[in-house]
Structure formats: C-alpha cells, structure tokens
C-alpha positions in Angstrom: 4.5 -23.1 6.2 1.2 -24.7 6.6 1.7 -25.3 10.3 2.3 -21.6 10.8 -0.9 -20.7 8.9 -2.9 -23.2 11.0 -1.4 -21.8 14.2 -2.4 -18.2 13.1 -5.9 -19.4 12.3 -6.3 -21.3 15.6 -5.1 -18.4 17.7 -8.1 -16.2 16.9 -10.8 -17.6 19.2 -14.2 -16.1 18.2 -15.6 -17.4 21.5 -13.4 -14.8 23.2 -14.0 -12.1 20.7 -17.1 -10.7 22.5 -15.1 -10.1 25.6 -12.3 -8.2 23.9 -13.8 -4.7 24.3 -10.8 -2.8 23.1 -10.5 -4.8 20.0 -14.1 -4.3 19.2 -13.8 -0.6 19.6 -10.8 -0.5 17.3 -12.6 -2.5 14.6 -15.7 -0.2 14.8 -13.5 2.8 14.6 -11.8 1.4 11.5 -15.1 0.6 9.9 -16.4 4.1 10.7 -13.3 5.8 9.3 -13.5 3.8 6.0 -17.2 4.7 5.7 -16.3 8.4 6.0 -13.7 7.8 3.3 -16.3 6.4 1.0 -18.7 9.3 1.7 -15.9 11.8 0.8 -15.4 10.1 -2.5 -18.8 11.3 -3.6 -18.3 15.0 -2.6 -17.5 16.8 -5.9 -15.3 19.8 -6.4 -17.1 23.1 -6.6 -17.8 24.2 -10.2 -17.6 20.8 -11.9 -20.4 19.4 -14.1 -20.7 15.8 -13.0 -22.7 14.6 -16.1 -20.3 16.0 -18.6 -17.3 14.9 -16.5 -18.6 11.3 -16.5 -18.9 11.2 -20.3 -15.5 12.8 -20.9 -13.8 10.5 -18.4 -15.1 7.3 -19.9 -13.7 8.5 -23.3 -10.4 9.8 -22.1 -9.3 7.7 -19.2 -10.6 4.2 -19.7 -7.8 1.7 -19.4 -5.2 4.5 -19.1 -3.0 5.9 -16.3 -5.9 7.9 -14.9 -7.9 4.7 -14.6 -5.2 3.3 -12.4 -5.2 6.5 -10.3 -9.0 6.2 -10.1 -8.7 2.6 -8.8 -6.4 3.6 -5.9 -8.6 6.5 -5.0 -11.8 4.4 -4.9 -13.4 6.1 -7.9 -12.8 9.6 -6.5 -10.9 10.8 -9.6 -13.7 9.7 -11.9 -16.2 11.8 -9.9 -13.6 14.5 -9.3 -14.3 14.6 -5.6 -12.3 16.5 -3.0 -10.2 13.4 -2.4 -9.5 12.8 -6.1 -5.8 12.4 -5.6 -6.3 10.0 -2.7 -3.3 9.3 -0.5 -0.8 9.2 -3.4 0.7 12.7 -2.6 1.3 11.6 1.0 2.9 8.3 -0.2 5.1 10.2 -2.6 6.2 12.7 0.1 7.0 9.9 2.4 9.2 8.3 -0.3 11.1 11.6 -0.8 11.6 12.0 3.0 12.8 8.4 3.4 15.2 8.7 0.5 16.5 12.0 1.8 17.0 10.5 5.3 19.1 7.8 3.7 21.2 10.3 1.8 21.4 13.4 4.1 23.5 13.1 7.3 21.3 15.7 9.1 18.1 13.8 8.4 19.8 10.5 9.2 20.8 12.0 12.6 17.1 13.0 13.2 16.1 9.4 12.4 18.4 8.1 15.2 16.9 10.5 17.8 14.0 8.2 18.5 10.4 9.5 18.9 11.3 13.2 18.7 13.2 12.7 15.4 10.4 10.6 14.0 7.9 13.4 14.7 10.1 15.9 12.9 10.4 13.6 9.9 6.6 13.1 9.9 6.2 16.9 10.0 8.4 17.2 6.9 6.3 14.5 5.2 3.2 16.5 5.9 4.7 19.7 4.5 5.8 17.8 1.4 2.2 16.4 1.0 0.8 19.9 1.0 3.3 21.1 -1.7 2.8 18.0 -3.9 -1.0 18.1 -3.6 -1.1 21.8 -4.4 1.0 21.3 -7.6 -1.0 18.2 -8.7 -4.3 19.9 -7.8 -3.5 22.9 -10.0 -2.6 20.8 -13.0 -5.8 18.7 -12.4 -7.8 22.0 -12.4 -6.2 23.2 -15.6 -6.7 19.9 -17.2 -10.4 19.9 -16.2 -10.9 23.3 -17.9 -9.6 22.0 -21.2 -11.1 18.5 -21.0 -13.6 18.1 -23.8 -12.8 21.5 -25.4 -12.3 19.9 -28.8 -15.8 18.2 -28.5 -17.6 21.3 -27.4 -18.3 19.9 -24.0 -17.1 21.5 -20.8 -16.5 19.7 -17.5 -16.2 23.0 -15.7 -19.2 25.3 -15.4 -17.2 28.6 -15.1 -13.5 28.2 -16.0 -11.0 30.7 -14.6 -8.6 31.5 -11.8 -11.3 31.5 -9.2 -12.2 27.9 -10.1 -8.5 26.9 -10.0 -8.0 28.4 -6.6 -11.1 26.7 -5.2 -10.2 23.4 -6.7 -6.6 23.5 -5.3 -7.9 24.4 -1.8 -10.5 21.7 -1.9 -8.1 19.0 -3.1 -5.4 20.0 -0.6 -8.0 19.9 2.2 -9.4 16.6 1.1 -6.0 14.9 0.8 -4.8 16.3 4.2 -8.0 15.0 5.9 -7.5 11.6 4.3 -3.9 11.6 5.5 -5.1 12.4 9.0 -7.8 9.8 8.8 -5.2 7.2 7.9 -3.0 8.1 10.8 -6.0 7.9 13.1 -6.8 4.4 11.8 -3.2 3.3 12.5 -3.2 4.6 16.1 -6.8 4.1 17.2 -8.0 1.4 14.8 -6.7 -1.9 13.5 -4.2 -2.3 10.7 -2.2 0.3 8.6 -4.5 3.2 7.9 -3.1 4.2 4.5 -3.0 0.6 3.2 -6.6 0.1 4.4 -7.8 3.2 2.6 -6.2 2.0 -0.6 -7.6 -1.5 -0.2 -11.1 0.0 0.5 -10.9 2.0 -2.7 -10.0 -1.1 -4.7 -12.7 -3.2 -3.1 -15.3 -0.5 -3.8 -14.5 -0.8 -7.5 -14.7 -4.6 -7.8 -18.5 -5.0 -7.9 -18.8 -2.6 -10.9 -15.9 -4.4 -12.6 -17.7 -7.8 -12.2 -20.9 -6.2 -13.4 -19.1 -4.9 -16.5 -17.7 -8.4 -17.2 -21.1 -10.1 -17.0 -22.6 -7.4 -19.2 -20.0 -8.0 -21.8 -20.7 -11.8 -21.7 -24.5 -11.1 -22.0 -23.9 -8.8 -24.9 -21.6 -11.4 -26.6 -18.5 -9.2 -26.7 -16.7 -11.6 -24.3 -16.8 -15.3 -24.0 -17.9 -17.0 -20.8 -14.8 -19.1 -20.8 -12.7 -16.0 -20.5 -14.5 -15.1 -17.3 -13.9 -18.6 -15.9 -10.2 -18.3 -16.9 -10.0 -14.9 -15.1 -11.6 -16.2 -12.0 -9.4 -19.3 -11.9 -6.3 -17.2 -12.5 -7.3 -14.8 -9.6 -7.7 -17.8 -7.3 -4.3 -19.1 -8.2 -2.7 -15.7 -7.8 -4.4 -15.3 -4.4 -3.1 -18.7 -3.2 0.4 -17.9 -4.5 0.4 -14.5 -2.7 -0.8 -16.1 0.5 1.9 -18.7 0.4 4.7 -16.2 -0.3 3.5 -13.7 2.3 3.9 -16.4 5.0 7.2 -17.8 3.6 10.2 -17.0 5.8 13.8 -18.0 6.3 14.4 -19.1 9.9 18.0 -18.4 11.1 18.9 -20.7 14.0 20.1 -18.7 17.1 21.7 -20.6 20.0 22.2 -19.4 23.6 24.6 -20.6 26.2 23.8 -23.8 28.1 22.0 -23.6 31.4 21.3 -26.1 34.2 17.8 -27.8 34.1 16.3 -30.9 35.7 17.5 -32.9 32.7 21.0 -31.6 32.9 22.8 -28.9 30.9 20.7 -27.8 27.9 21.2 -25.1 25.3 18.4 -22.7 24.5 17.6 -22.4 20.8 15.5 -19.9 19.0 14.9 -18.7 15.4 15.3 -15.3 13.8 12.5 -15.2 11.2 13.3 -13.3 8.0 10.3 -12.9 5.7 10.9 -13.5 2.0 8.7 -10.4 1.3 9.8 -8.1 4.1 8.6 -5.0 2.4 4.9 -6.2 1.9 2.9 -4.0 -0.4 5.2 -0.9 0.0 7.2 -1.4 -3.3 4.2 -1.6 -5.7 2.5 1.3 -4.0 5.6 3.4 -4.0 6.4 2.5 -7.6 2.9 3.3 -8.7 2.9 6.6 -6.9 6.1 7.7 -8.5 4.9 6.8 -12.0 1.4 8.2 -11.6 2.4 11.6 -10.3 4.4 12.8 -13.3 2.2 11.0 -15.8 -1.0 12.6 -14.5 0.6 16.1 -14.8 2.0 15.4 -18.3 -1.3 14.0 -19.5 -3.3 17.0 -18.3 -0.7 19.4 -19.8 -0.6 17.4 -23.0 -4.4 17.5 -23.4 -4.3 21.3 -22.9 -1.5 22.2 -25.4 -2.1 19.3 -27.9 -1.5 20.5 -31.5 -0.5 24.0 -30.4 3.3 23.4 -30.1 6.0 20.8 -30.4 6.0 20.6 -26.6 2.4 19.5 -26.5 3.0 16.8 -29.2 6.0 15.6 -27.2 3.9 15.2 -24.1 1.2 13.3 -25.9 3.8 11.0 -27.5 5.5 10.5 -24.1 2.2 9.5 -22.5 1.5 7.0 -25.3 4.8 5.3 -24.6 4.2 5.3 -20.9 0.6 4.1 -21.2 -0.6 1.2 -19.1 0.5 -2.1 -20.6 3.2 -0.5 -22.8 6.7 -2.1 -22.5 8.3 1.1 -21.2 5.7 1.5 -18.5 6.0 -2.1 -17.4 9.8 -1.9 -17.4 9.8 1.2 -15.2 7.2 -0.3 -13.0 9.2 -3.5 -12.5 12.4 -1.6 -11.9 10.6 0.6 -9.3 9.3 -2.4 -7.5 12.7 -4.1 -7.3 14.4 -0.9 -6.2 12.0 -0.2 -3.4 12.1 -3.8 -2.2 15.9 -3.5 -1.5 15.5 0.1 -0.3 12.8 -0.7 2.2 14.6 -3.7 3.6 17.8 -1.6 4.0 15.7 1.0 5.9 13.8 -1.4 8.3 16.5 -4.1 8.9 20.0 -3.3 10.2 22.2 -6.4 10.3 24.8 -4.7 12.4 22.3 -3.7 15.1 20.7 -7.2 15.1 24.1 -8.8 15.4 25.0 -6.5 18.3 21.7 -7.3 20.1 22.4 -11.0 19.7 25.9 -10.5 21.1 24.5 -8.6 24.2 22.1 -11.5 24.9 25.0 -14.0 24.5 23.3 -15.5 21.4 25.1 -16.7 18.4 24.4 -18.4 15.0 26.0 -21.9 15.0 29.2 -21.8 12.9 29.3 -18.0 12.7 31.4 -15.8 15.0 29.6 -13.1 16.9 29.9 -9.5 15.8 30.9 -8.5 12.3 30.8 -12.0 10.9 27.2 -12.4 12.2 26.2 -9.1 10.6 27.8 -10.1 7.3 26.0 -13.5 7.4 22.6 -11.9 8.1 23.2 -9.4 5.3 24.1 -12.2 2.9 20.9 -14.2 3.8 18.7 -11.2 3.7 20.0 -10.2 0.3 19.3 -13.6 -1.2 15.8 -13.8 0.1 15.1 -10.2 -0.9 16.1 -11.2 -4.5 13.4 -13.9 -4.4 10.9 -11.4 -2.8 11.6 -8.7 -5.4 11.2 -11.2 -8.3 7.9 -12.5 -6.8 6.5 -8.9 -6.5 7.6 -7.9 -10.0 6.1 -11.0 -11.5 2.8 -10.8 -9.6 2.4 -7.1 -10.4 3.7 -6.9 -14.0 2.6 -10.1 -15.7 -1.1 -9.9 -15.0 -1.2 -6.2 -15.7 0.3 -6.9 -19.1 -2.4 -9.3 -20.1 -5.1 -7.1 -18.7 -3.9 -4.2 -20.7 -4.1 -6.3 -23.8 -7.7 -7.3 -23.2 -10.9 -5.6 -22.1 -10.5 -6.6 -18.5 -10.5 -3.8 -15.8 -7.4 -2.9 -13.9 -9.0 -3.8 -10.6 -8.6 -7.5 -11.3 -4.8 -7.2 -11.8 -2.0 -8.6 -9.7 -1.3 -5.3 -8.0 -4.9 -5.0 -6.7 -5.0 -8.6 -5.5 -1.6 -8.2 -3.8 -2.7 -5.2 -1.9 -6.0 -6.8 -0.9 -4.4 -10.1 0.3 -1.4 -8.5 2.0 -3.5 -5.9 3.9 -6.0 -8.5 4.9 -3.3 -10.8 6.3 -1.7 -7.9 8.1 -5.0 -6.8 9.7 -5.9 -10.3 10.8 -2.5 -10.8 12.3 -2.9 -7.6 14.4 -6.4 -8.8 15.4 -4.8 -12.1 16.6 -2.2 -10.2 18.6 -4.9 -8.2 20.4 -6.8 -11.4 21.1 -3.7 -13.1 22.5 -2.9 -10.0 24.7 -6.5 -10.1 26.0 -6.3 -13.8 26.8 -3.0 -13.4 28.6 -4.5 -10.5 30.5 -7.3 -12.8 31.7 -4.9 -15.5 32.7 -2.8 -12.9 34.8 -6.0 -11.7 36.5 -7.1 -15.3 37.3 -3.6 -16.1 38.6 -3.7 -13.0 40.9 -7.1 -14.0 42.3 -6.0 -17.5 42.9 -2.8 -16.3 44.6 -4.9 -14.0 46.9 -7.2 -16.8 47.9 -4.3 -19.2 48.6 -2.6 -16.6 50.9 -5.8 -16.3 52.9 
C-alpha cells in the first residue's frame, strides 16, 4: 500500500509541470469555474431581505437538516442565493435515471448503445433536474414567505405569487448553470466537476467553522482540550480515509507462455479491485435522497404548524429525522450501504471482464475461463464491497453522531472529510496521468528526432 502511494507521489514531477501547457490550462479553467461558483453563492434571490433571513436562519436551521444542505451548497442556502439548492437536484435526478436504467429494459438497451445512448440518458437526467429543482424551489419560496411569521419578522419583502414565480425561475436557472459548470469542469478541466463543486462548498465553510470554535474557547463555552481532541480525531480520520482509498485486492491474471531470451516465460499481471470502488458517490447519493424530502417537509411543516394535524405530523417527522437522531443515522447508513453495492453493480460487470480475459487468452490460476471466472470475480468483489460499505458507513455515521451531540459544526464531520480527501486524491491522480502522458509524448518526439538523424 505504501509503495503504491510513494509511486503516485514520485510520478508527479514538478520540474516538468511548467512544460505541461494543457495541464496548466485545465487547472486554470477549473480554478476559474470554482471562483464563478463562489461568486454565484452571493447572488441573492429577488425580493429576499438578507438581514432578516440571516437572523431567522441562525435560529431555525443551526445544526439541522438545512444546515447540512447549506454545507453542500457552500453557504448558498443560508444566503438564499440563486444556487441555494446546489447540485443536489442534479444528483437526485442522476440517481433516479440510473435506478430506472437498471430496472427498465428500454433504458438498459439505451445504456448499451454506447455514446448515443449515454447522451440520451444525460438528457433525461437534465429534464429530471429541471422538474426536481422547480418542485423544491417552489416549496423553498413558500417556506421563505412563512419563515419568521410567528416572530413578526419577514424574510420576503413582498410575498405572493409573483415572488414565488421569480424565485422558482431564479433557482432553476442557477441550478442548471451549476450543472453545466460541473460538466464543463469534467470535460475541459481537471477532476470530476460535480464532486469538486461540493468540495469547494465544504472548504469554503471550514474557516468560519474554525473561527466559531476558537470563539467558543475564548468565551469559555468550550474547553481547549475538546479542540485538540477534534483536530486529533480529524487527522486520524484523514489518515484512515487515505489508507482505505488506496487499498485494493489484486487478482493475479496469467497469460500463455511465450519465447524469450531466457526461455519460455509466462506473462503475469494483476486485476486491481479497489476496496472502495464507489468513492464518495454513496454518501452524496444517500444525503441527496434524505435531504430532498426533508427540506420539503420542513418548509411545509413550518407553514402549517399548529393549523392542522398534518402540520403537526410533519413537525414530528422532522424531529425524528433530525441530524443525529437514530432514525436519520439508520437511514443514512442504509442508504450508503445500498448505493455502495448498486454503484459497483453498475460500473463493474464480472461477465464482461471474464469475457475480455478469455479473448486475450488470460486466466486466473486455478479458475477455469468463462463462467467460473465471472463467478469468482463476483465473489471477490462482493466480499471487498462489504468491507468498503462498512468503512463508508462508519466514517460517515459515527463522527456525525458525536458532532450532533455536541456544539461542533457539521463541516468537521466524517462525510465532509471523506469528500475532501477522496476528491483531492482523484484530482491529483488525474494530474499525474496528464503529467505521464506529457512525458511519454516528449519521449516519443525525442525518439523520432533521433531516428531521423540516424537515417541521415
């Protein structure tokens, strides 16, 4: 494990970085896109009183579900900007489309068509994003109108249908632009665009979280030993995440013997199977599915609270599903485990891998090619996915439980650290790939020049 990490670190030669023009352009494009994202988080919805909204948000959402949503959107929900919902509707729509493609034969056939089928599925995802954003945006607008009504403070200057329509249009436009920005980062920048946007939002919240902690220590409401314990725990969690993200099960693959200068020798290779094949997808998917209905029910509950039994039921439901409650943590862990296995089943096909090995005359020692190889790969992948799912569930749920029981902010939890570390590792790995491709390109050019000189 350590040798692989050292190899990854040594591959990135900073002395050659200045010569990699394409990589530099991709990095600058990514940085510029993330700066645009941060600017958009400060553009408020039309008709919202920012001062009143800040006061009401601190009273209503601190430590709750909306605070989690606010973290993933980089503080946009707190300021009620045009990207208040972040990329969560896009993620939810992609979940629905992937689930439908696994269950519907027609969508599954589209998925097998290659690039054209992928484009159609992406188009369905975009349509779903528009619909989900419009629904969530409407409930957010309605919730804003009633927020603080019992205290005589209004977050909306002029409530009414005109404000709701303007808010829905602004939120839909902001979310679609953010979706487009993420796709541009993926294709023209470096790393996964959507994951980088979420990570940028979390990192933007960290300085304020640390400032709040030190303020509490200065005021005497929190002990300095607690801060040291939190920082030490964060270092341990980051080290554990880094170890698990590089952990893999190498399946030995052998090829037929061939004649060499040393006689007949067999070629051997390894099929690397990561312990955490799904990366940060399961926590993000599980959070998205939990946050979408909870946001709507909380907004509706605040509006009709005390007026009917339905309003009281929504308030009670949100209390049981509040961050840190056993029901919320159980559903969160179950969602993470489900999406671990679902994502692995979508991205890795044992039958296809076994068929490719058979075509290349490769085989796993002791396992017959074909169906037996596919069954063996499925068995190994299932076992390591159990370990990966348990690791993700523990990292995401246990720290969040203790954070919810204390005055610590959500941004310092296991989910946030997992996203930051995983996305950083993935981005650095892509940078290393670009650097290696650039170095190989230089070697090919030098070889061609030397070949031309030799022929002369």
